[in-house]
C-alpha positions as CSV (number, residue, x, y, z in Angstrom):
1,M,0.0,0.0,0.0
2,F,2.8,2.4,0.8
3,G,5.2,1.2,-1.9
4,E,6.8,3.3,-4.5
5,I,4.6,4.6,-7.3
6,P,6.0,3.8,-10.8
7,L,6.7,6.7,-13.1
8,T,4.8,5.0,-15.9
9,R,1.6,4.4,-13.9
10,T,-1.5,5.3,-15.8
11,C,-4.9,6.4,-14.7
12,E,-6.1,2.9,-15.9
13,D,-3.5,1.2,-13.7
14,A,-4.8,3.2,-10.7
15,R,-8.4,2.4,-11.7
16,I,-9.2,6.1,-12.3
17,P,-12.0,6.4,-15.0
18,S,-10.9,8.1,-18.2
19,D,-13.4,10.9,-17.7
20,L,-11.8,11.8,-14.3
21,C,-8.1,11.4,-15.3
22,A,-6.3,14.7,-14.8
23,C,-3.0,13.6,-16.5
24,R,-4.3,14.3,-20.0
25,V,-4.5,17.4,-22.2
26,M,-7.1,18.0,-24.8
27,K,-6.1,19.3,-28.2
28,S,-8.4,20.1,-31.1
29,A,-8.5,17.5,-33.8
30,V,-8.1,18.6,-37.3
31,V,-10.9,17.0,-39.3
32,D,-10.1,16.4,-42.9
33,F,-10.8,13.7,-45.4
34,D,-8.3,11.4,-43.9
35,N,-10.0,11.2,-40.5
36,V,-13.6,12.3,-41.1
37,D,-14.6,8.7,-40.3
38,V,-13.2,9.1,-36.7
39,L,-15.5,12.1,-36.2
40,F,-18.6,10.2,-37.3
41,N,-17.6,6.9,-35.6
42,T,-17.0,8.5,-32.2
43,A,-20.4,10.4,-32.3
44,E,-22.3,7.3,-33.6
45,V,-20.8,5.1,-31.0
46,A,-21.8,7.6,-28.3
47,S,-25.3,7.9,-29.7
48,N,-25.7,4.1,-29.9
49,H,-24.5,3.9,-26.3
50,I,-27.2,6.2,-25.1
51,N,-29.9,4.3,-27.0
52,N,-28.6,1.1,-25.5
53,L,-29.0,2.6,-22.0
54,L,-32.7,3.3,-22.9
55,V,-33.5,-0.1,-24.5
56,D,-35.6,-1.2,-21.5
57,H,-37.6,2.1,-21.7
58,Q,-38.2,2.1,-25.5
59,K,-41.9,2.2,-25.0
60,I,-41.8,5.6,-23.3
61,C,-38.4,7.0,-24.5
62,A,-37.8,8.0,-28.1
63,S,-35.0,6.5,-30.1
64,L,-32.4,9.2,-30.4
65,R,-30.6,10.2,-33.6
66,L,-27.4,12.1,-34.2
67,K,-28.3,15.7,-35.2
68,N,-25.0,17.7,-35.1
69,I,-21.4,17.1,-34.2
70,Y,-19.9,20.3,-32.7
71,D,-16.4,19.4,-31.7
72,I,-13.9,16.6,-31.4
73,K,-10.7,16.7,-29.4
74,Y,-7.8,14.3,-28.9
75,L,-6.9,13.4,-25.3
76,Y,-3.1,13.3,-25.0
77,A,-1.0,11.8,-22.2
78,E,2.7,10.9,-21.9
79,Y,1.9,7.4,-21.0
80,M,-0.2,6.6,-24.1
81,S,2.7,5.2,-26.0
82,R,4.1,2.6,-23.6
83,E,6.3,0.0,-25.3
84,D,4.8,-3.0,-23.4
85,E,1.3,-2.4,-24.8
86,K,0.1,-4.8,-27.6
87,D,-2.8,-2.5,-28.3
88,S,-2.6,1.1,-29.3
89,F,-5.4,3.5,-28.6
90,Q,-6.5,7.1,-28.9
91,D,-9.2,8.8,-26.8
92,Y,-11.4,11.5,-28.2
93,V,-13.8,13.9,-26.6
94,V,-16.8,14.5,-28.8
95,T,-19.6,17.0,-28.3
96,F,-22.8,16.5,-30.2
97,T,-26.6,16.9,-30.2
98,L,-29.3,14.2,-30.5
99,E,-32.8,14.6,-31.7
100,P,-35.6,14.7,-30.8
101,G,-35.1,17.1,-27.9
102,D,-31.8,18.7,-28.9
103,G,-29.9,17.0,-26.1
104,F,-26.3,18.3,-26.0
105,F,-23.8,15.7,-24.9
106,E,-20.1,15.2,-24.3
107,A,-18.5,11.7,-24.5
108,I,-15.0,10.2,-24.3
109,V,-14.7,7.5,-26.9
110,R,-11.6,5.3,-27.2
111,H,-10.5,4.0,-30.5
112,S,-8.4,0.9,-30.0
113,T,-6.7,-1.0,-32.8
114,L,-7.8,-4.3,-31.3
115,L,-11.3,-3.4,-29.9
116,G,-12.6,-0.6,-32.1
117,Y,-14.6,2.3,-30.7
118,K,-15.9,2.2,-27.1
119,V,-17.4,4.8,-24.8
120,Q,-15.3,5.5,-21.7
121,G,-17.1,6.4,-18.5
122,N,-20.5,8.1,-18.5
123,I,-21.7,10.4,-21.3
124,A,-22.4,13.9,-19.8
125,R,-25.5,15.8,-20.6
126,V,-24.4,19.4,-21.1
127,N,-27.7,21.2,-21.4
128,K,-30.8,20.9,-19.2
129,Y,-33.5,18.4,-20.0
130,H,-36.2,20.2,-18.2
131,N,-39.4,18.1,-18.3
132,T,-38.5,16.2,-21.4
133,S,-37.8,13.1,-19.4
134,A,-40.6,13.3,-16.9
135,C,-41.8,9.8,-17.9
136,V,-38.8,8.1,-16.3
137,D,-38.1,8.0,-12.5
138,D,-34.4,6.9,-12.8
139,T,-32.3,10.0,-12.2
140,F,-29.5,8.6,-14.4
141,L,-31.7,7.9,-17.4
142,K,-33.4,11.4,-17.1
143,N,-30.2,12.7,-18.7
144,Y,-30.9,10.8,-21.8
145,C,-34.6,10.0,-22.2
146,Y,-36.9,12.1,-24.4
147,C,-40.4,11.0,-23.6
148,K,-42.4,9.9,-26.6
149,N,-45.6,11.6,-25.3
150,Q,-44.1,15.0,-26.2
151,Q,-43.5,14.2,-29.8
152,Q,-45.9,15.6,-32.4
């Protein structure tokens, strides 16, 4: 417990979730034709993740669709290129809106050469949901649900 902490220790080694890791710096990603698929893949994976959270409530919560992608940033850290790793990965922070309801979200999505794209931690709701999720009691799901009884 009180042993020496290795210089190469990562947040993952210390079981600190990616969305809480303070060792990383965000830098804007330049989106061009070479990496436009990263932009869409990160946002789609995050959107699908939210819909999967709502699958047990699909009778009352609308299926959400990607509306806009506002920003994508790389998360950099010195430890990301360790020589003993068989898998290489890059984490991205993507901000986007979903419809219906214009929910504005921020997600950390990891792109791994072995595992593909995967959401890291919880997806944060950036704007208020007001009464759009009144049909669910679960405080966690209120961030994501847009009740069908509001749709016209």
